[in-house]
N, C-alpha and C positions, 0 to 999 in steps of 0.2 A: 504493500500500500504506500508506504512512505519511507523516506530516508530519515536518519537521526536528526532531530532538531538541532540547529546551530545557534550560536550566541546572537543576541540581538544587536543591531547596529546602534550607533549613538543617536542618530536622527533619521527621520524618514528621507529616503532618496527623492530627488526632484523627479516629477513626472514629465514624460515627453508630451508633445501636443496631442498625439493620438491617445495616450493614456488619460489626459485631462478631458478629452472629448468623450471618451467612453464613460468615465466617471460621471461627468455632468449629464450626459444623455440618459444614462441608466438611473441616476438619482432623480432627475426631473420627471421622467416617465413614471417612476415608482411613487413619487410624491403625488402625482396626478391620480394614480390608481388607488392609493390609500385615501385620498380626498374623496374620490367617488364612493369608496366602500364605506367610509365613516359618515358620509352625509346621512345615510339611512340611520345609523346608530344615534347620531346627535339629534335626529328628528323623530325618535322612536315614539314619543308621546303623541305628536301630531299624526304620525302615520297610523298609530293604533286607532285613533278616533276616525281617521279617513277610510281605512281599509278593513277594519275589524269592528265596525259599528254595530254589527249584529250581536255582539257580546256585551256583558256588563263591563264597566270601565276597568275594573281591576284585572279581569281576565283578558280584556283587549290589550292592556299594557303588556302582560306576560306573553300573549301570543305575538304581539309586535316584536318583542325581544326574541321570541322563538323563531320568527321569520328572519330576523337579523342573524340568528345563529345558524339558520339553514345554509347560508352562504359559506359559513365556516365548515360545516359538516362535509361538504363536497370538495373542500380544498385538497385533501389527500389524493382524490381521484384526478383532480386537475394536475397535481404534481406528477402522478404516474403517467398521465396522457402526454403532457407537454414535456416532462422530463425525458420520456422515451424518444420523442421527436427531437429534442435538443441533443441527445447523445447520438442519434442516428444521422440527422441532416445538418446539425450545427446550432449554435446558440442564437445567432443573429435573427433568422427568420422566425424561429419559434417565439423569440422575444417580441417580435413585431405582432404576431397573431394575438398574443395575450392582451396587449394593450387595446387593440381594435375591439376585441370581444368585450372587454371591460367597459370601454367608453360608450359603445353603442347600447349596452344594457342600461347604463345609467341615464342616457338621453331618453330612452323609451320610458323609463320609470317616471321621468318628469312629465310625460304626456298621458300617463295611465289614468283613466277615470276611477273614481272612488266607489265605495260600496253603495252609496246612495244612487249612483247612476247605473251600474251594471251588476249589482248584487254580489253573489259569492264568487263570480268570475274575477272580481278585482283582487282579492287576496290571493287567488290561485295564480293569476298572471304575475303578481308581485313576487310571490315565492319563486316562480320559474325564473324571473329575472335575477333574483338573488342567487339562485343556483348557478346561472351562467356567470355571474360576477365571481362567485366562489371558485368555479373551475378556472377562470382566467387568472385570478389572484394566486391560486395554487401553483400555476406554472410561472407566474411572474417573479416571485421572490427567488426561486431556484435559479432562474435564468439570470436575474440581475446579480445575485451573489456570485454565481459561477463566472459570469462575464467579467465583473470587476476584480474578483479574486485572482483570476488567471492573468489579468493584465497588471496587477499591483506588484511592486517590488517585494521580493521574498522576505526581506528582513523588516519590512514596514507594512506587512499585509493587514495587521490589526488596525493600524492607524488609517489606512486608506479605505478599507472596507467599512470602517466605522462611519464614514460619511454616508454610505448607503443606509446604515442603520438609523440615521436621523430622519429618513424619508417618511417612515410611518408616523413619527411624531410631528413632522412638518405637515403631512397630509391631514392629520387630526387638527392641528393648529389652524390650517387654512380653512377647513370646513367650519370650525368654530367661528373664525373671524367673519366668514361670509354670512353665516347665520345671524350672528350678533349685529353685523352691519345692516343686513336687510330688515331685521326686526325694528331697528331704530329708524331706518329710512322709510319703511312702509307703515310702521305702526304694528303692534302685536296682532290686532284683529285682522288686518289685511294679510299679514304674513301667515297666520294660521289658516285663513280662508283659501289663499291661492299663492301667496308669495313664496311658500316653502318649495314650490316647483322650480323656481328660477335657478337655484344653485345646480340642480340636476341638468337643466337645459343649457346653462352656461358652460358646462364641462365639455361641450363639443369643440369650443375654441381651444381648450387645453389639449384635447385629443389630437387636433390637427397639428399643433406644434410638436407634441411628443412623437407622433408618427414621422413627421418630417425629420426630426433629429435622429431617430433610430434608423431611418433609411440610409443615413450617411455613415453609419458605423461599419467597420470591417469585422470579419470573423475573429474570434478569440485566437491568439497565437498558439496557445497550448493545444486547442482542438485542431488547428491547422497542422501542427507538428505531428500529432498522432494520426491524422487522416492521411498525410503524405507518406507516413511510414506504414500505412495499412493496418494500424492497430486499433481502429475504432471498433466499438462493440457491435456485433450483428444482432444481439438479443439483450438489450440493456435491462429489461425487467427481469428476465431469468437470471442474468449475471448478478444483478444487484440484490435480488431477494431470494434467489433459489440456491445460493451457495453459502455455506455455513459461516466462513470468516466475515464476509461483507454483511450478511444478514445480522450477525452479532453486533457489528459496528452500528448498523441502523437502529437496533433495539437499545443499545447503550446511548446513542445520540438522543433517542426519544425519551427514555425514562431517566437518564442521568443528566439531561441538559434541557431539551426543548419543551418538555411538559411544564417544568417549573418556570422557564422563561416565558412561556405563553400565558400562564395565569398571572404572573407578575406584571406583564405588559398590560393586560386587559383590566387588571385591578387598579393599577397605578395611573392609568391614563384614560380609561373609558368608564369602568364601573364607578369610579369615584365621582365622575360627572353626573351619572344617574343618581347616585347616592345623595349628592348635594341638592339636586333639583327635586327628586321625587320623595326622598326620605326626610331630608333636612329642610325642604320647602324653600330653598334659596331661589330667588328670581333667576330664570334661565339666562337672561342677558348678563347679570352680574356674575353668575357661576362661570359662564363662558369666558368673561374677561379675566377672572381670577385664575382659571386653569390656563388660559392663554399666556398670562404673565409667567406662571410657573414653568410652562413648556419652554418659553424663551430663555428663562434663567438657567434651566437645566440642560438645554440643548448642547452646549459645548462639552458636557460631561460624557456624551457618547464618544466623542473623539478622545477625550482624556483617558477613559477606561479602555478604549481600543488601543491607544498608544501604550498604556500601562501593560496591557497583555503582551505587547511586543517585548517588554522588558522583563516581566516577572512570570509570564506564562498566561495562557488563556484560562486554565482550569481554576486557579485560586481566585481570580477576579470574579468569574461567573458564579462559582459556588458560594462566594461571600454574599452575593446578592440574594441567592436563594435562602441562605441562613437568616439574613437580616429581615426578609419578608416574613418568614415563618415566626420570628420572634417579635416583630414590630408592628404587624398589621392591626391587631386588636388595640393596643395603646394609642396608635396613631389615629385610628378612626374614632375612638372615644374623644381624643383631643380635638379632632375636626368638628365633632358635634358641639362641643363646648365653645369653640371659636366661631362657628358659622351660625349657630342658632342657640345662644345661651338660654333663652327662655324655654326652649324645648328641653335642654339638658336639666334645667332646674325642675321643670314639671315632672320629668321622668324620675328624678331622684325623690321628690316630695310626694308625688301622687301616682305611683305605678298603676298601669291599667292591667286588670286581671280578667281573663276569659275563663269562666267556670262552665265546663261542658263534659258530656259523656264522650269518652274517646271513640266509641262506636259510631258516633254521629259526625266525626271529623275525618274528612278525606283529604288527599293531596290535591293542591290547587290546579295541577295540570291534568285536564280531563280529555278523554277521547270520545265523548258522547255527543259531539256535534254542537256543543255550547248550550245544551239544555239547562234551564235554571236549577240551582241547588234547591234541595227540599229539606235537608236536615238542618236543625236549628244551629248546630255548631258551624256548619259550612256557611250559613247565611250570616252568622255573627262575624266569622272571619272575613267574609266578603265585605261587610260594612267596615270592619277595622282596616282592611286593605285600602278601601276607598279613602278613608280618613287619613291613612298612612301614619299610624301611631305605634310606638313600641308597646308590646304587651306580653304578659306571661300567661300560659295556659295551665290550668289545674283541673284535675278530675272532679266531676260532680255528677249527681243524678238529676234527671229531669231536663227540661228545655234549657238551652244555653243562656247565660246572662253575662253581662259585662259590668264590672265594678271599677269605679274610678272616683277618687275624691269624695267618698262617702255616698255616692250615687250608684244605683243599680239600674241597668238598662236590659230589659228582657228581649231575647230573640224569639223566634217562633218556628214551628214546623210548617212547611209550605205544601205538604202533600194534600192534594184535593182542592187547593185554592185555584180560582180562575186567574188568568193572566192579569186582568185588571186589579183584582184583589191583591195579588202578589205584589204588583207594582206599588199599590197604595201602602201596603204594610212595610215594604222596603223603604219607601220614602219616610214613613213615620220613624222607622228604626234609625235611619241615617240622621234625621233631624234630632232625635233624642240623644243619639250618641255624640253628635257635634256639640250640642248644648252641654252635655256632661263633661267632655274633654276641654271645652272652652272654659267652663267654670273652674276646672282643675288647673288652669293656667297653660294648657297646650295651645300654642299659636297656630293659626291657620296658615300663616306664611311667616318666614323669617323676616324680622324687621331689618331692613338694609342698614339702619343707623346703628344697630347693635352687632353687626357682623364685624369681627376683628379681622380686618382684611390683611394686614401684614402677617398675622399668625396663620391665617388660612393659606396664604401664598407660601409661607415657609413650610407648612405641612405638605402641601401639594408638591412643592419643589423636592422635598425629601423623598416623596413617593416616586417621582419621576427619576430622581437620582438612583434609586434602587433599580428602576427599569434599565437605566443606562449601564449599570454594573453587569447585568446579565445579557443585555442586548447589544452593547457596543462591540464586544469581541466575537459574537456568535457567527457572523458570516465567515470570518477568517477560520474559525474552528471547524465549521462544517465543510468548507472548501478543502481544508487540509486533511480532513478525516477520511476522504474517499478518493480513489484513483480517477484520473481525468476521463478515461473511457466510459465510466458509468457515474460520473460525479453529479450531473444534472438530475438523473433519476434517483440516485442514492440519497442525496442531501435534501431533495424536495419532499420526500415522504416523511421523514421524522420531523422536519421543520413544520410542515403543514398539519401533521397529526397533533403535534404539541401546541401549535398556535390555533389551528382550526377546531380541534375537538376539545382539548384541555382548556385552552385559553378562550376560544370563541364562545364557549358555553358559560363563562363566568357570570355575565349579567343574568342570563336566564336561570341558571341553577341557583345563584345567590338569592335572587328575588323570589324564586319558588320556595326555597328554604325559609326565607323570611315570612312569606305568606303562610306557610304551613306551621311554623313554630311561633311566630310573633315577634321575636327579638330582632331589632334592626341590625344587630351585628352578627346574627346567626349565620348569614350567608358567607361571612369571611372564613368559616371553617373549611370551605372548599379550597380556596387558593392557599390557605395556610398548610393544610395537610398535603396538597400536591407539591408545594415548594419544599416542605420538610422531607418528603419522600425523595424528591429529585436530589436534594443535598446529600442524603444518605447514599443513594445509588451512585451519584457522581463521585463521591469520595472513594468509593470502593472500586469503581469500574471505568470511569471516564479517563482516557489517556491524555497526556499533554501533547499538543500538536504544533506549538510555536516553531516557526522557521522551517517547516517541512518543504521538501522539494516536491512540487506538485506532479511532476512527471516520473518520479522515481518508481512508482508501482505500475507503470505502463510499458 
């Protein structure tokens, strides 16, 4: 696979004009693709109302996140499809196809009618577009990392590929800036009604620029070298996944590196945004600005940690990020609550909300029954609590469920046998009683912008992104160095997209489903914490050091 790693150089070597063009075109195109992908995530609340209007609001939000996650679920298949093509015919043209597929899917999403216009076809087409985007993105990262890694100087590969790692953060930042800017320009009402479509439609201009730049690129010199020597793989999938030694490297890369990296990325840069707006009730525009500032502040750290990995090794830098996430997420999110919505933190401490219910009446919030209304009193109570978005504890009790807060008791009801009109009336009464009770106990309906400790919130958010940079900055260099050139595109794309698409992409959906089921606003953090801790343990035992590897030594 590789030659023995050599000592790092004192400073990154200067790039040739061709190398600079490759780095810039790859990074710009990848920024655009991440911008496209995260537009949906940053607009999940609006999209839930627009395309899943047939469900109650709490379920619509979870299903909107699930539709967002669907794009991640198919990413490994995109990695296999485009990785095979990249190893068979070359990096350049495969790299071009992925961006075209991504851009066209995004543009069509901006034109798609909502549920009110075409009914259930709207969410079905939306999910199909998300699946196409996921396939394209699954092939995009492997191509970009392989392309840049094979061009980068051997002794500074961490430093130069780390620029590529900033693209996901820049894409998220760009999508946030566009959304915040349009909200302020159009007004929130117009933005929610139709303005949210503009960022999707405007992406066509970015697509044209990115395609033009990629058409000007030459093929990777490492791939050209093995192609001239007749050493390209005739069956990349079989060679990458059907042979013991390389399959073992794929599994180590997944469970000892990319699974933890994926959950850390999506917790520190995306889930935290949804947590701020949905759980802590911070205004969406303000939350976007605060996260945008933290992204700008932390952005240089991707290069810093990529360069550090050239000096001390990839393995210690990335595993340190996994360990910090496993130990730090719970205290940091508690601190974020106190800083972003102190009134909520005080109410939670003084007047905890308790749901008393029979466990037999409580089901998991993700259902496969076509969205039919809940009938058990516990499920109806949890649905009301989810709509109000308050932290609560669940305790076992007999009889119909009831919610207690601040000395008040709000009774839920069993809906079996109720007409649709009667069910709607009873639900409205329950919502009104619950809102009155939590308001009387000091729970704010929205975070007061004047009470948001903005410097502290930015500091916490910056620390979360810094942890992302620890694991993400060196990862492209690590994956490029871990696999031989002849099957590199296929081999590295699969563990990266399984780790990010399945483990990481499911963070928002799994976390909020856990919160909706259990009631604790921090309960969803158990998912990324346990995955990060497991990745650290496996990485310590099995992940090899790859710094300074000769990329063609195993070919």
